[in-house]
C-alpha positions in Angstrom: 226.4 233.6 169.6 223.5 233.4 167.2 220.0 233.2 168.7 218.6 229.7 169.1 215.3 231.2 168.0 216.5 231.4 164.4 214.9 228.9 162.0 218.1 227.1 161.0 219.1 226.6 164.6 215.6 225.3 165.6 216.1 222.6 163.0 219.4 221.7 164.4 218.0 221.5 167.9 215.2 219.4 166.7 217.7 216.9 165.2 219.7 217.0 168.4 216.6 216.3 170.6 215.9 213.2 168.4 219.6 212.1 168.7 219.5 212.5 172.4 216.4 210.4 172.7 217.9 207.6 170.5 221.2 207.6 172.4 219.6 207.1 175.8 217.0 204.7 174.5 219.7 202.5 173.0 221.5 202.3 176.4 218.6 201.7 177.3 217.2 204.8 178.8 213.6 205.8 178.1 212.8 209.5 178.4 209.7 210.4 180.4 207.0 212.3 178.7 207.3 216.0 178.9 205.1 217.6 181.6 205.0 219.9 184.5 206.7 217.5 186.9 208.9 219.0 189.7 212.2 219.0 187.9 215.1 220.3 189.8 218.5 221.3 188.6 221.6 221.6 190.8 225.2 222.7 190.4 227.9 221.4 192.7 230.4 224.3 192.9 233.2 222.0 194.1 232.7 219.7 191.1 232.9 222.3 188.3 236.0 222.6 186.2 238.6 225.3 186.9 239.2 228.0 184.4 241.1 226.9 181.3 240.9 223.7 179.3 242.2 220.4 180.8 244.2 218.2 178.4 242.9 214.7 178.8 245.5 212.0 179.4 244.9 209.0 177.0 244.6 205.4 177.9 248.0 203.8 177.3 246.9 200.2 176.6 243.7 198.6 175.2 242.0 197.9 171.9 241.5 200.4 169.2 238.1 200.9 167.5 237.5 202.9 164.3 234.5 204.8 163.0 232.8 203.1 160.1 234.2 205.7 157.7 237.6 205.9 159.4 237.0 209.5 160.5 238.2 208.8 164.1 239.6 206.0 166.3 239.2 205.5 170.0 240.8 203.0 172.5 238.8 201.0 175.0 240.3 199.3 178.1 241.5 195.7 177.9 238.5 194.5 180.0 236.0 196.2 177.8 234.3 194.7 174.7 232.7 196.3 171.6 228.9 195.9 171.7 226.2 196.3 169.1 226.0 200.0 168.3 222.3 200.2 167.4 221.7 203.9 166.8 225.3 204.9 167.7 228.3 204.6 165.4 230.4 202.8 168.1 229.5 201.2 171.4 231.4 199.3 174.1 231.0 198.2 177.7 232.8 196.7 180.7 232.8 192.9 181.0 232.7 192.9 184.8 230.2 193.9 187.4 226.5 193.6 187.8 225.9 197.0 186.3 228.8 197.7 184.0 229.8 201.1 182.6 229.2 201.5 178.9 229.7 204.1 176.2 228.2 205.2 172.9 229.7 207.5 170.2 227.3 209.4 167.9 227.7 211.9 165.2 225.4 214.4 163.5 225.6 217.3 161.0 225.5 220.8 162.5 224.4 223.9 160.6 224.6 226.7 163.2 226.5 225.3 166.1 230.2 225.9 165.6 231.8 225.3 169.0 231.9 222.4 171.5 230.8 224.8 174.2 227.7 225.8 172.3 227.0 222.2 171.5 227.2 221.3 175.2 225.0 224.2 176.3 222.3 223.3 173.8 222.3 219.8 175.0 222.1 221.0 178.7 218.9 222.8 177.9 217.4 219.7 176.4 218.5 217.6 179.4 217.3 220.1 182.0 213.9 220.2 180.3 213.4 216.5 180.1 215.2 214.9 183.1 214.6 215.3 186.8 217.1 215.9 189.6 219.9 217.0 187.2 223.1 217.5 189.3 226.3 218.6 187.6 229.4 216.9 189.0 231.9 218.3 186.6 231.6 220.8 183.7 234.1 222.6 181.5 236.4 222.8 178.5 239.0 220.1 177.8 241.3 219.3 174.9 241.8 216.0 173.2 245.0 215.7 171.1 244.9 219.5 170.8 241.2 219.4 169.7 238.9 221.6 171.8 236.1 219.8 173.5 233.6 220.2 176.3 233.0 217.7 179.1 229.9 217.3 181.3 229.5 214.7 184.1 226.1 214.7 185.8 223.5 212.6 187.5 219.8 212.6 186.5 216.6 210.7 187.0 215.3 209.3 183.8 211.9 207.6 183.8 212.2 207.2 187.5 215.7 205.6 187.3 218.8 207.5 188.5 221.8 207.5 186.2 225.3 208.9 186.1 226.1 210.3 182.7 229.4 211.4 181.2 229.5 213.3 177.9 232.2 214.8 175.7 231.2 217.2 172.9 233.4 218.0 169.9 232.6 220.0 166.7 234.8 219.3 163.7 234.2 220.0 160.0 230.5 221.0 160.6 229.9 217.6 162.4 229.1 217.1 166.1 230.6 214.2 167.9 229.3 213.1 171.3 230.8 210.4 173.5 228.2 209.4 176.1 229.1 207.1 179.0 226.8 205.6 181.6 227.6 204.4 185.1 225.6 203.4 188.1 224.3 206.4 190.1 226.2 205.4 193.3 229.5 205.0 191.5 232.5 207.0 192.5 232.2 209.9 190.2 236.0 210.6 190.2 236.6 207.0 189.1 233.9 207.3 186.4 235.4 210.6 185.2 238.9 209.2 185.2 237.8 206.1 183.2 236.0 208.0 180.5 238.6 210.7 180.4 241.2 208.2 179.5 239.0 206.6 176.8 238.0 210.0 175.4 241.7 211.1 175.5 242.5 208.5 172.9 240.1 210.1 170.3 242.1 210.7 167.2 240.8 212.2 164.0 241.9 211.0 160.6 240.3 211.5 157.3 236.7 212.7 156.8 
């Protein structure tokens, strides 16, 4: 893997930091200013993925949404609605509950990152540097319609507010696609993972 100290990769990471900020601000999550706060990072051994990619089972019924340029489609559950995407390409949320789950899909051009795993690891470094109390609940490779991807489910404190965050990373045709889901911090992480796994499992790439 190429060193992330190379100039081209530094530019990619700078774009990715900006993208991460805009995604979570739009949810809305406001990142705390960088400083020497007592950040802690934890790994839950029983929550990490087993060796080998897991094939995500797609949601069988719902409503299909398409990227603005038709590059991909994704299906959301019946009781979800599309919401204003703001910075993201697509956005949707639950229609029930006081603190409903929501998702955003974003895309960026990648110059030096060529795999989903490298994309995830670069994002993990950004997250661990900026968030507090990062706890990994699930982490590992998956496949979506035979497309390799990486999945990360974690909790973190952002600007003093705890969140549960689900992310899927895909690299296709020198583009990086990230599906980011948010849930209440006290939600059942297995239910959250199952819900977003089914949604992510419907990702299908067409032209582009």
